PyMOL Python script that loads the backbone (N, CA, C, O; Angstrom):
from pymol import cmd

cmd.read_pdbstr("""\
ATOM      1  N   MET A   1      76.341 -93.389   6.121  1.00  0.00           N
ATOM      2  CA  MET A   1      76.979 -93.834   7.335  1.00  0.00           C
ATOM      3  C   MET A   1      77.840 -92.713   7.903  1.00  0.00           C
ATOM      4  O   MET A   1      78.559 -92.051   7.154  1.00  0.00           O
ATOM      5  N   THR A   2      77.779 -92.491   9.206  1.00  0.00           N
ATOM      6  CA  THR A   2      78.589 -91.448   9.813  1.00  0.00           C
ATOM      7  C   THR A   2      79.814 -92.059  10.471  1.00  0.00           C
ATOM      8  O   THR A   2      79.810 -93.213  10.899  1.00  0.00           O
ATOM      9  N   GLU A   3      80.853 -91.254  10.538  1.00  0.00           N
ATOM     10  CA  GLU A   3      82.083 -91.719  11.171  1.00  0.00           C
ATOM     11  C   GLU A   3      81.987 -91.493  12.668  1.00  0.00           C
ATOM     12  O   GLU A   3      81.380 -90.521  13.119  1.00  0.00           O
ATOM     13  N   GLY A   4      82.577 -92.378  13.427  1.00  0.00           N
ATOM     14  CA  GLY A   4      82.568 -92.239  14.878  1.00  0.00           C
ATOM     15  C   GLY A   4      83.604 -91.247  15.342  1.00  0.00           C
ATOM     16  O   GLY A   4      84.430 -90.790  14.552  1.00  0.00           O
ATOM     17  N   PRO A   5      83.569 -90.904  16.637  1.00  0.00           N
ATOM     18  CA  PRO A   5      84.507 -89.932  17.179  1.00  0.00           C
ATOM     19  C   PRO A   5      85.959 -90.365  17.033  1.00  0.00           C
ATOM     20  O   PRO A   5      86.834 -89.514  16.871  1.00  0.00           O
ATOM     21  N   GLN A   6      86.242 -91.666  17.086  1.00  0.00           N
ATOM     22  CA  GLN A   6      87.627 -92.131  16.979  1.00  0.00           C
ATOM     23  C   GLN A   6      88.178 -91.859  15.588  1.00  0.00           C
ATOM     24  O   GLN A   6      89.322 -91.423  15.458  1.00  0.00           O
ATOM     25  N   SER A   7      87.391 -92.108  14.543  1.00  0.00           N
ATOM     26  CA  SER A   7      87.887 -91.870  13.191  1.00  0.00           C
ATOM     27  C   SER A   7      88.030 -90.371  12.914  1.00  0.00           C
ATOM     28  O   SER A   7      88.917 -89.968  12.161  1.00  0.00           O
ATOM     29  N   GLU A   8      87.177 -89.547  13.506  1.00  0.00           N
ATOM     30  CA  GLU A   8      87.317 -88.097  13.357  1.00  0.00           C
ATOM     31  C   GLU A   8      88.607 -87.618  14.001  1.00  0.00           C
ATOM     32  O   GLU A   8      89.314 -86.775  13.448  1.00  0.00           O
ATOM     33  N   ARG A   9      88.910 -88.164  15.184  1.00  0.00           N
ATOM     34  CA  ARG A   9      90.162 -87.813  15.869  1.00  0.00           C
ATOM     35  C   ARG A   9      91.359 -88.241  15.052  1.00  0.00           C
ATOM     36  O   ARG A   9      92.337 -87.501  14.947  1.00  0.00           O
ATOM     37  N   ALA A  10      91.295 -89.428  14.471  1.00  0.00           N
ATOM     38  CA  ALA A  10      92.397 -89.927  13.661  1.00  0.00           C
ATOM     39  C   ALA A  10      92.607 -89.028  12.447  1.00  0.00           C
ATOM     40  O   ALA A  10      93.744 -88.763  12.058  1.00  0.00           O
ATOM     41  N   ALA A  11      91.519 -88.561  11.852  1.00  0.00           N
ATOM     42  CA  ALA A  11      91.640 -87.666  10.705  1.00  0.00           C
ATOM     43  C   ALA A  11      92.297 -86.344  11.098  1.00  0.00           C
ATOM     44  O   ALA A  11      93.085 -85.790  10.331  1.00  0.00           O
ATOM     45  N   ARG A  12      91.976 -85.839  12.288  1.00  0.00           N
ATOM     46  CA  ARG A  12      92.595 -84.591  12.746  1.00  0.00           C
ATOM     47  C   ARG A  12      94.068 -84.794  13.056  1.00  0.00           C
ATOM     48  O   ARG A  12      94.862 -83.868  12.892  1.00  0.00           O
ATOM     49  N   ARG A  13      94.449 -85.983  13.499  1.00  0.00           N
ATOM     50  CA  ARG A  13      95.831 -86.276  13.892  1.00  0.00           C
ATOM     51  C   ARG A  13      96.736 -86.572  12.701  1.00  0.00           C
ATOM     52  O   ARG A  13      97.959 -86.583  12.846  1.00  0.00           O
ATOM     53  N   ALA A  14      96.160 -86.808  11.538  1.00  0.00           N
ATOM     54  CA  ALA A  14      96.979 -87.099  10.363  1.00  0.00           C
ATOM     55  C   ALA A  14      97.906 -85.915  10.090  1.00  0.00           C
ATOM     56  O   ALA A  14      97.496 -84.759  10.199  1.00  0.00           O
ATOM     57  N   ARG A  15      99.130 -86.205   9.743  1.00  0.00           N
ATOM     58  CA  ARG A  15     100.102 -85.150   9.471  1.00  0.00           C
ATOM     59  C   ARG A  15      99.665 -84.387   8.223  1.00  0.00           C
ATOM     60  O   ARG A  15      99.275 -84.990   7.223  1.00  0.00           O
ATOM     61  N   LYS A  16      99.732 -83.084   8.286  1.00  0.00           N
ATOM     62  CA  LYS A  16      99.339 -82.238   7.157  1.00  0.00           C
ATOM     63  C   LYS A  16     100.549 -81.987   6.263  1.00  0.00           C
ATOM     64  O   LYS A  16     101.678 -81.879   6.741  1.00  0.00           O
ATOM     65  N   GLN A  17     100.302 -81.895   4.980  1.00  0.00           N
ATOM     66  CA  GLN A  17     101.352 -81.569   4.028  1.00  0.00           C
ATOM     67  C   GLN A  17     101.145 -80.133   3.570  1.00  0.00           C
ATOM     68  O   GLN A  17     100.025 -79.718   3.271  1.00  0.00           O
ATOM     69  N   VAL A  18     102.240 -79.381   3.518  1.00  0.00           N
ATOM     70  CA  VAL A  18     102.156 -77.983   3.095  1.00  0.00           C
ATOM     71  C   VAL A  18     103.279 -77.686   2.113  1.00  0.00           C
ATOM     72  O   VAL A  18     104.402 -78.167   2.264  1.00  0.00           O
ATOM     73  N   LEU A  19     102.964 -76.908   1.134  1.00  0.00           N
ATOM     74  CA  LEU A  19     103.980 -76.432   0.214  1.00  0.00           C
ATOM     75  C   LEU A  19     104.540 -75.149   0.802  1.00  0.00           C
ATOM     76  O   LEU A  19     103.787 -74.224   1.105  1.00  0.00           O
ATOM     77  N   LEU A  20     105.834 -75.084   0.961  1.00  0.00           N
ATOM     78  CA  LEU A  20     106.474 -73.927   1.580  1.00  0.00           C
ATOM     79  C   LEU A  20     107.508 -73.372   0.619  1.00  0.00           C
ATOM     80  O   LEU A  20     108.410 -74.090   0.187  1.00  0.00           O
ATOM     81  N   ARG A  21     107.383 -72.104   0.284  1.00  0.00           N
ATOM     82  CA  ARG A  21     108.351 -71.466  -0.597  1.00  0.00           C
ATOM     83  C   ARG A  21     109.331 -70.682   0.265  1.00  0.00           C
ATOM     84  O   ARG A  21     108.929 -69.814   1.040  1.00  0.00           O
ATOM     85  N   LEU A  22     110.608 -70.989   0.129  1.00  0.00           N
ATOM     86  CA  LEU A  22     111.640 -70.331   0.917  1.00  0.00           C
ATOM     87  C   LEU A  22     112.695 -69.737   0.002  1.00  0.00           C
ATOM     88  O   LEU A  22     112.951 -70.243  -1.091  1.00  0.00           O
ATOM     89  N   ASP A  23     113.298 -68.660   0.466  1.00  0.00           N
ATOM     90  CA  ASP A  23     114.471 -68.112  -0.202  1.00  0.00           C
ATOM     91  C   ASP A  23     115.553 -69.195  -0.162  1.00  0.00           C
ATOM     92  O   ASP A  23     115.739 -69.821   0.881  1.00  0.00           O
ATOM     93  N   PRO A  24     116.262 -69.432  -1.251  1.00  0.00           N
ATOM     94  CA  PRO A  24     117.280 -70.488  -1.256  1.00  0.00           C
ATOM     95  C   PRO A  24     118.334 -70.340  -0.156  1.00  0.00           C
ATOM     96  O   PRO A  24     118.783 -71.340   0.403  1.00  0.00           O
ATOM     97  N   ALA A  25     118.728 -69.125   0.155  1.00  0.00           N
ATOM     98  CA  ALA A  25     119.729 -68.919   1.209  1.00  0.00           C
ATOM     99  C   ALA A  25     119.156 -69.297   2.576  1.00  0.00           C
ATOM    100  O   ALA A  25     119.860 -69.859   3.415  1.00  0.00           O
ATOM    101  N   VAL A  26     117.877 -68.987   2.796  1.00  0.00           N
ATOM    102  CA  VAL A  26     117.228 -69.355   4.053  1.00  0.00           C
ATOM    103  C   VAL A  26     117.115 -70.875   4.146  1.00  0.00           C
ATOM    104  O   VAL A  26     117.365 -71.452   5.204  1.00  0.00           O
ATOM    105  N   HIS A  27     116.743 -71.520   3.052  1.00  0.00           N
ATOM    106  CA  HIS A  27     116.642 -72.974   3.048  1.00  0.00           C
ATOM    107  C   HIS A  27     117.996 -73.615   3.335  1.00  0.00           C
ATOM    108  O   HIS A  27     118.085 -74.557   4.122  1.00  0.00           O
ATOM    109  N   ASP A  28     119.047 -73.107   2.698  1.00  0.00           N
ATOM    110  CA  ASP A  28     120.388 -73.665   2.932  1.00  0.00           C
ATOM    111  C   ASP A  28     120.804 -73.519   4.387  1.00  0.00           C
ATOM    112  O   ASP A  28     121.357 -74.452   4.970  1.00  0.00           O
ATOM    113  N   ALA A  29     120.544 -72.359   4.981  1.00  0.00           N
ATOM    114  CA  ALA A  29     120.890 -72.140   6.388  1.00  0.00           C
ATOM    115  C   ALA A  29     120.083 -73.074   7.284  1.00  0.00           C
ATOM    116  O   ALA A  29     120.609 -73.629   8.249  1.00  0.00           O
ATOM    117  N   LEU A  30     118.817 -73.240   6.962  1.00  0.00           N
ATOM    118  CA  LEU A  30     117.947 -74.128   7.736  1.00  0.00           C
ATOM    119  C   LEU A  30     118.404 -75.579   7.610  1.00  0.00           C
ATOM    120  O   LEU A  30     118.405 -76.315   8.597  1.00  0.00           O
ATOM    121  N   ALA A  31     118.787 -75.991   6.417  1.00  0.00           N
ATOM    122  CA  ALA A  31     119.257 -77.361   6.188  1.00  0.00           C
ATOM    123  C   ALA A  31     120.562 -77.617   6.957  1.00  0.00           C
ATOM    124  O   ALA A  31     120.741 -78.695   7.524  1.00  0.00           O
ATOM    125  N   ARG A  32     121.466 -76.640   6.978  1.00  0.00           N
ATOM    126  CA  ARG A  32     122.714 -76.797   7.744  1.00  0.00           C
ATOM    127  C   ARG A  32     122.422 -76.916   9.228  1.00  0.00           C
ATOM    128  O   ARG A  32     123.004 -77.757   9.912  1.00  0.00           O
ATOM    129  N   TRP A  33     121.509 -76.065   9.737  1.00  0.00           N
ATOM    130  CA  TRP A  33     121.126 -76.105  11.152  1.00  0.00           C
ATOM    131  C   TRP A  33     120.518 -77.462  11.499  1.00  0.00           C
ATOM    132  O   TRP A  33     120.837 -78.053  12.531  1.00  0.00           O
ATOM    133  N   ALA A  34     119.637 -77.946  10.621  1.00  0.00           N
ATOM    134  CA  ALA A  34     119.005 -79.248  10.845  1.00  0.00           C
ATOM    135  C   ALA A  34     120.067 -80.348  10.884  1.00  0.00           C
ATOM    136  O   ALA A  34     120.014 -81.224  11.747  1.00  0.00           O
ATOM    137  N   ALA A  35     121.016 -80.312   9.972  1.00  0.00           N
ATOM    138  CA  ALA A  35     122.075 -81.324   9.941  1.00  0.00           C
ATOM    139  C   ALA A  35     122.916 -81.273  11.223  1.00  0.00           C
ATOM    140  O   ALA A  35     123.315 -82.311  11.750  1.00  0.00           O
ATOM    141  N   ASP A  36     123.181 -80.068  11.715  1.00  0.00           N
ATOM    142  CA  ASP A  36     123.947 -79.927  12.962  1.00  0.00           C
ATOM    143  C   ASP A  36     123.235 -80.590  14.135  1.00  0.00           C
ATOM    144  O   ASP A  36     123.884 -81.093  15.053  1.00  0.00           O
ATOM    145  N   GLU A  37     121.911 -80.592  14.109  1.00  0.00           N
ATOM    146  CA  GLU A  37     121.120 -81.176  15.199  1.00  0.00           C
ATOM    147  C   GLU A  37     120.591 -82.565  14.853  1.00  0.00           C
ATOM    148  O   GLU A  37     119.721 -83.099  15.542  1.00  0.00           O
ATOM    149  N   LEU A  38     121.129 -83.147  13.773  1.00  0.00           N
ATOM    150  CA  LEU A  38     120.750 -84.494  13.325  1.00  0.00           C
ATOM    151  C   LEU A  38     119.250 -84.633  13.086  1.00  0.00           C
ATOM    152  O   LEU A  38     118.637 -85.637  13.448  1.00  0.00           O
ATOM    153  N   ARG A  39     118.671 -83.601  12.469  1.00  0.00           N
ATOM    154  CA  ARG A  39     117.258 -83.634  12.089  1.00  0.00           C
ATOM    155  C   ARG A  39     117.163 -83.455  10.581  1.00  0.00           C
ATOM    156  O   ARG A  39     118.093 -82.972   9.935  1.00  0.00           O
ATOM    157  N   SER A  40     116.033 -83.849  10.039  1.00  0.00           N
ATOM    158  CA  SER A  40     115.750 -83.516   8.640  1.00  0.00           C
ATOM    159  C   SER A  40     115.333 -82.048   8.596  1.00  0.00           C
ATOM    160  O   SER A  40     114.976 -81.463   9.619  1.00  0.00           O
ATOM    161  N   THR A  41     115.381 -81.469   7.416  1.00  0.00           N
ATOM    162  CA  THR A  41     114.942 -80.079   7.281  1.00  0.00           C
ATOM    163  C   THR A  41     113.478 -79.954   7.677  1.00  0.00           C
ATOM    164  O   THR A  41     113.095 -78.983   8.331  1.00  0.00           O
ATOM    165  N   ASN A  42     112.654 -80.925   7.289  1.00  0.00           N
ATOM    166  CA  ASN A  42     111.235 -80.910   7.640  1.00  0.00           C
ATOM    167  C   ASN A  42     111.047 -80.952   9.157  1.00  0.00           C
ATOM    168  O   ASN A  42     110.243 -80.198   9.706  1.00  0.00           O
ATOM    169  N   ALA A  43     111.787 -81.830   9.830  1.00  0.00           N
ATOM    170  CA  ALA A  43     111.669 -81.935  11.292  1.00  0.00           C
ATOM    171  C   ALA A  43     112.140 -80.647  11.963  1.00  0.00           C
ATOM    172  O   ALA A  43     111.585 -80.240  12.983  1.00  0.00           O
ATOM    173  N   GLN A  44     113.155 -80.008  11.398  1.00  0.00           N
ATOM    174  CA  GLN A  44     113.651 -78.753  11.971  1.00  0.00           C
ATOM    175  C   GLN A  44     112.596 -77.657  11.850  1.00  0.00           C
ATOM    176  O   GLN A  44     112.393 -76.888  12.789  1.00  0.00           O
ATOM    177  N   ILE A  45     111.930 -77.581  10.716  1.00  0.00           N
ATOM    178  CA  ILE A  45     110.867 -76.591  10.536  1.00  0.00           C
ATOM    179  C   ILE A  45     109.751 -76.844  11.540  1.00  0.00           C
ATOM    180  O   ILE A  45     109.262 -75.906  12.169  1.00  0.00           O
ATOM    181  N   ASP A  46     109.342 -78.103  11.699  1.00  0.00           N
ATOM    182  CA  ASP A  46     108.296 -78.453  12.671  1.00  0.00           C
ATOM    183  C   ASP A  46     108.734 -78.066  14.086  1.00  0.00           C
ATOM    184  O   ASP A  46     107.952 -77.493  14.844  1.00  0.00           O
ATOM    185  N   PHE A  47     109.975 -78.378  14.439  1.00  0.00           N
ATOM    186  CA  PHE A  47     110.517 -78.058  15.760  1.00  0.00           C
ATOM    187  C   PHE A  47     110.489 -76.546  16.014  1.00  0.00           C
ATOM    188  O   PHE A  47     110.066 -76.098  17.079  1.00  0.00           O
ATOM    189  N   LEU A  48     110.940 -75.770  15.032  1.00  0.00           N
ATOM    190  CA  LEU A  48     110.996 -74.313  15.186  1.00  0.00           C
ATOM    191  C   LEU A  48     109.603 -73.684  15.251  1.00  0.00           C
ATOM    192  O   LEU A  48     109.377 -72.747  16.017  1.00  0.00           O
ATOM    193  N   LEU A  49     108.678 -74.198  14.450  1.00  0.00           N
ATOM    194  CA  LEU A  49     107.311 -73.669  14.490  1.00  0.00           C
ATOM    195  C   LEU A  49     106.655 -73.950  15.837  1.00  0.00           C
ATOM    196  O   LEU A  49     105.977 -73.084  16.389  1.00  0.00           O
ATOM    197  N   ARG A  50     106.853 -75.153  16.368  1.00  0.00           N
ATOM    198  CA  ARG A  50     106.299 -75.479  17.681  1.00  0.00           C
ATOM    199  C   ARG A  50     106.898 -74.594  18.779  1.00  0.00           C
ATOM    200  O   ARG A  50     106.185 -74.130  19.668  1.00  0.00           O
ATOM    201  N   ALA A  51     108.213 -74.366  18.708  1.00  0.00           N
ATOM    202  CA  ALA A  51     108.868 -73.509  19.708  1.00  0.00           C
ATOM    203  C   ALA A  51     108.323 -72.085  19.624  1.00  0.00           C
ATOM    204  O   ALA A  51     108.063 -71.456  20.649  1.00  0.00           O
ATOM    205  N   ALA A  52     108.150 -71.581  18.408  1.00  0.00           N
ATOM    206  CA  ALA A  52     107.623 -70.223  18.237  1.00  0.00           C
ATOM    207  C   ALA A  52     106.190 -70.125  18.767  1.00  0.00           C
ATOM    208  O   ALA A  52     105.846 -69.151  19.436  1.00  0.00           O
ATOM    209  N   LEU A  53     105.360 -71.119  18.476  1.00  0.00           N
ATOM    210  CA  LEU A  53     103.986 -71.122  18.988  1.00  0.00           C
ATOM    211  C   LEU A  53     103.960 -71.198  20.509  1.00  0.00           C
ATOM    212  O   LEU A  53     103.181 -70.498  21.157  1.00  0.00           O
ATOM    213  N   ARG A  54     104.818 -72.054  21.083  1.00  0.00           N
ATOM    214  CA  ARG A  54     104.878 -72.189  22.541  1.00  0.00           C
ATOM    215  C   ARG A  54     105.328 -70.874  23.173  1.00  0.00           C
ATOM    216  O   ARG A  54     104.739 -70.435  24.161  1.00  0.00           O
ATOM    217  N   ASP A  55     106.363 -70.238  22.619  1.00  0.00           N
ATOM    218  CA  ASP A  55     106.876 -68.975  23.157  1.00  0.00           C
ATOM    219  C   ASP A  55     105.843 -67.856  23.077  1.00  0.00           C
ATOM    220  O   ASP A  55     105.811 -66.970  23.931  1.00  0.00           O
ATOM    221  N   ALA A  56     105.000 -67.900  22.047  1.00  0.00           N
ATOM    222  CA  ALA A  56     103.970 -66.878  21.878  1.00  0.00           C
ATOM    223  C   ALA A  56     102.694 -67.214  22.649  1.00  0.00           C
ATOM    224  O   ALA A  56     101.737 -66.440  22.640  1.00  0.00           O
ATOM    225  N   GLY A  57     102.685 -68.367  23.313  1.00  0.00           N
ATOM    226  CA  GLY A  57     101.490 -68.785  24.040  1.00  0.00           C
ATOM    227  C   GLY A  57     100.362 -69.201  23.119  1.00  0.00           C
ATOM    228  O   GLY A  57      99.192 -69.087  23.485  1.00  0.00           O
ATOM    229  N   ARG A  58     100.690 -69.679  21.932  1.00  0.00           N
ATOM    230  CA  ARG A  58      99.674 -70.038  20.947  1.00  0.00           C
ATOM    231  C   ARG A  58      99.689 -71.511  20.559  1.00  0.00           C
ATOM    232  O   ARG A  58      98.960 -71.912  19.651  1.00  0.00           O
ATOM    233  N   LEU A  59     100.500 -72.322  21.225  1.00  0.00           N
ATOM    234  CA  LEU A  59     100.527 -73.744  20.908  1.00  0.00           C
ATOM    235  C   LEU A  59      99.233 -74.370  21.416  1.00  0.00           C
ATOM    236  O   LEU A  59      98.942 -74.279  22.608  1.00  0.00           O
ATOM    237  N   PRO A  60      98.448 -75.003  20.546  1.00  0.00           N
ATOM    238  CA  PRO A  60      97.183 -75.595  20.989  1.00  0.00           C
ATOM    239  C   PRO A  60      97.413 -76.682  22.034  1.00  0.00           C
ATOM    240  O   PRO A  60      98.385 -77.434  21.960  1.00  0.00           O
ATOM    241  N   ARG A  61      96.522 -76.752  22.991  1.00  0.00           N
ATOM    242  CA  ARG A  61      96.647 -77.766  24.050  1.00  0.00           C
ATOM    243  C   ARG A  61      96.556 -79.169  23.490  1.00  0.00           C
ATOM    244  O   ARG A  61      97.162 -80.097  24.026  1.00  0.00           O
ATOM    245  N   ASP A  62      95.799 -79.330  22.413  1.00  0.00           N
ATOM    246  CA  ASP A  62      95.628 -80.673  21.865  1.00  0.00           C
ATOM    247  C   ASP A  62      96.661 -81.021  20.797  1.00  0.00           C
ATOM    248  O   ASP A  62      96.521 -82.024  20.097  1.00  0.00           O
ATOM    249  N   ALA A  63      97.706 -80.187  20.672  1.00  0.00           N
ATOM    250  CA  ALA A  63      98.769 -80.507  19.714  1.00  0.00           C
ATOM    251  C   ALA A  63      99.489 -81.754  20.198  1.00  0.00           C
ATOM    252  O   ALA A  63      99.870 -81.853  21.364  1.00  0.00           O
ATOM    253  N   GLY A  64      99.666 -82.687  19.308  1.00  0.00           N
ATOM    254  CA  GLY A  64     100.360 -83.920  19.670  1.00  0.00           C
ATOM    255  C   GLY A  64     101.816 -83.627  19.983  1.00  0.00           C
ATOM    256  O   GLY A  64     102.330 -82.564  19.636  1.00  0.00           O
ATOM    257  N   PRO A  65     102.476 -84.562  20.632  1.00  0.00           N
ATOM    258  CA  PRO A  65     103.886 -84.356  20.935  1.00  0.00           C
ATOM    259  C   PRO A  65     104.716 -84.350  19.663  1.00  0.00           C
ATOM    260  O   PRO A  65     104.304 -84.882  18.632  1.00  0.00           O
ATOM    261  N   HIS A  66     105.877 -83.746  19.751  1.00  0.00           N
ATOM    262  CA  HIS A  66     106.791 -83.723  18.617  1.00  0.00           C
ATOM    263  C   HIS A  66     107.215 -85.165  18.347  1.00  0.00           C
ATOM    264  O   HIS A  66     107.600 -85.876  19.275  1.00  0.00           O
ATOM    265  N   PRO A  67     107.150 -85.604  17.097  1.00  0.00           N
ATOM    266  CA  PRO A  67     107.541 -86.984  16.804  1.00  0.00           C
ATOM    267  C   PRO A  67     108.983 -87.252  17.248  1.00  0.00           C
ATOM    268  O   PRO A  67     109.862 -86.405  17.084  1.00  0.00           O
ATOM    269  N   ARG A  68     109.210 -88.434  17.807  1.00  0.00           N
ATOM    270  CA  ARG A  68     110.549 -88.793  18.279  1.00  0.00           C
ATOM    271  C   ARG A  68     111.504 -88.946  17.105  1.00  0.00           C
ATOM    272  O   ARG A  68     111.112 -89.350  16.010  1.00  0.00           O
ATOM    273  N   ARG A  69     112.753 -88.619  17.355  1.00  0.00           N
ATOM    274  CA  ARG A  69     113.775 -88.770  16.323  1.00  0.00           C
ATOM    275  C   ARG A  69     114.263 -90.206  16.286  1.00  0.00           C
ATOM    276  O   ARG A  69     114.141 -90.940  17.268  1.00  0.00           O
ATOM    277  N   GLY A  70     114.811 -90.600  15.159  1.00  0.00           N
ATOM    278  CA  GLY A  70     115.422 -91.904  15.032  1.00  0.00           C
ATOM    279  C   GLY A  70     114.449 -92.989  14.630  1.00  0.00           C
ATOM    280  O   GLY A  70     113.289 -92.736  14.305  1.00  0.00           O
ATOM    281  N   ARG A  71     114.949 -94.181  14.665  1.00  0.00           N
ATOM    282  CA  ARG A  71     114.144 -95.335  14.268  1.00  0.00           C
ATOM    283  C   ARG A  71     113.141 -95.690  15.342  1.00  0.00           C
ATOM    284  O   ARG A  71     113.383 -95.466  16.528  1.00  0.00           O
ATOM    285  N   PRO A  72     112.020 -96.241  14.931  1.00  0.00           N
ATOM    286  CA  PRO A  72     111.068 -96.720  15.950  1.00  0.00           C
ATOM    287  C   PRO A  72     111.687 -97.877  16.718  1.00  0.00           C
ATOM    288  O   PRO A  72     112.531 -98.590  16.174  1.00  0.00           O
ATOM    289  N   PRO A  73     111.291 -98.081  17.962  1.00  0.00           N
ATOM    290  CA  PRO A  73     111.850 -99.197  18.729  1.00  0.00           C
ATOM    291  C   PRO A  73     111.466-100.531  18.113  1.00  0.00           C
ATOM    292  O   PRO A  73     110.393-100.679  17.529  1.00  0.00           O
ATOM    293  N   LYS A  74     112.369-101.505  18.255  1.00  0.00           N
ATOM    294  CA  LYS A  74     112.080-102.848  17.750  1.00  0.00           C
ATOM    295  C   LYS A  74     111.041-103.500  18.629  1.00  0.00           C
ATOM    296  O   LYS A  74     111.002-103.284  19.841  1.00  0.00           O
ATOM    297  N   GLU A  75     110.196-104.306  17.999  1.00  0.00           N
ATOM    298  CA  GLU A  75     109.172-105.035  18.752  1.00  0.00           C
ATOM    299  C   GLU A  75     109.844-106.175  19.513  1.00  0.00           C
ATOM    300  O   GLU A  75     110.725-106.855  18.987  1.00  0.00           O
ATOM    301  N   GLU A  76     109.417-106.370  20.751  1.00  0.00           N
ATOM    302  CA  GLU A  76     109.972-107.444  21.554  1.00  0.00           C
ATOM    303  C   GLU A  76     109.349-108.766  21.132  1.00  0.00           C
ATOM    304  O   GLU A  76     108.151-108.844  20.857  1.00  0.00           O
ATOM    305  N   LYS A  77     110.184-109.809  21.083  1.00  0.00           N
ATOM    306  CA  LYS A  77     109.666-111.139  20.776  1.00  0.00           C
ATOM    307  C   LYS A  77     109.356-111.849  22.072  1.00  0.00           C
ATOM    308  O   LYS A  77     110.217-111.962  22.945  1.00  0.00           O
ATOM    309  N   ASN A  78     108.123-112.332  22.206  1.00  0.00           N
ATOM    310  CA  ASN A  78     107.711-113.043  23.427  1.00  0.00           C
ATOM    311  C   ASN A  78     107.682-114.512  23.228  1.00  0.00           C
ATOM    312  O   ASN A  78     107.357-115.254  24.155  1.00  0.00           O
TER     313      ASN A  78
END
""", "prot")
cmd.dss("prot")
cmd.show_as("cartoon", "prot")
cmd.util.cbc("prot")
cmd.orient("prot")
C-alpha cells in the first residue's frame, strides 16, 4: 500500500530531533538569553537558526511558521 500525498506532507512536517553538542559556556549564555525572552533553550535555538537562514537568503519557502509561544488557545464551548 502506498501513502497518499497528505501523509507524505505530514511526515515532512514532523518536528525533527537533533543531538547538538555545545560548549557549556555557550549553552549557559544561550539559556540565559532564552530566559530573558521567555523562551525555552530549544525554542531559542530554533528562532536563531531561522533568523540566520532568513538573513542568508536560505530559509526554504515551504518552512512552516515558527511555533507560537505559550499555551494553545482554549477550545470554545458551543
